[in-house]
C-alpha positions, 0 to 999 in steps of 0.5 A, a space after each residue: 500494853 493497854 489492849 482489850 480486843 473484842 475476840 481473843 487475838 492470834 499469835 500473829 495479831 499479838 506480834 503485829 501489835 507489838 511490832 507496831 508499838 515498837 515502830 511507834 516508839 512505845 517499846 524502845 530498845 531495852 524495854 521489857 515486854 509484858 510477862 507472857 502469863 499476865 498478858 495471856 490472861 489479859 487477852 484471854 488467850 493461852 500462854 502458848 499463844 503469847 509465847 508464839 508471838 514472842 517467838 515470832 518477834 525474836 525470829 524477826 530480830 526484834 526481841 530477845 528472851 533472857 532466861 529468868 528475866 523476861 523478853 526485851 526489845 533489841 535494836 534492830 538497826 544493829 544488824 541488817 534485816 534478814 530475808 526472814 524478817 522481810 518475809 515475816 513483815 510481808 506475811 503480817 501485811 498480808 494478814 492485815 490486808 486480808 482482815 481489812 478486806 473481810 471487814 470491808 466486804 462485811 460493811 458493804 453487805 450491811 450497807 446494801 441491806 440497809 439500802 434495801 430496807 430503806 428502799 422498801 420502806 420508802 416504797 411502802 410509804 408511797 402507797 
């Protein structure tokens, strides 16, 4: 996975990124996920963070760990989605919405500040 975030991601963010990649077909059933140690190093996070993300994906029925071999994507269509999968998906969406809302608020503040500076500059230029 070619991903170099600006700040170290959380386990939820890593799991969400893999869910999205699976939905897009980048990780089809049978494909192995990157090794947890290597991915942790690449992302600048603790090994436990990646392991937690993989555990979330396993709980959602999206991957399975094979002892000594790695973590592989499984076909989620083989079984019906569970309530736990639905709740997890909703939580991921809530987290993404929370992050987007925060980013929008930050951008709104920056725009307001720029507008204030522009107005001040224009006032000073008229004098």
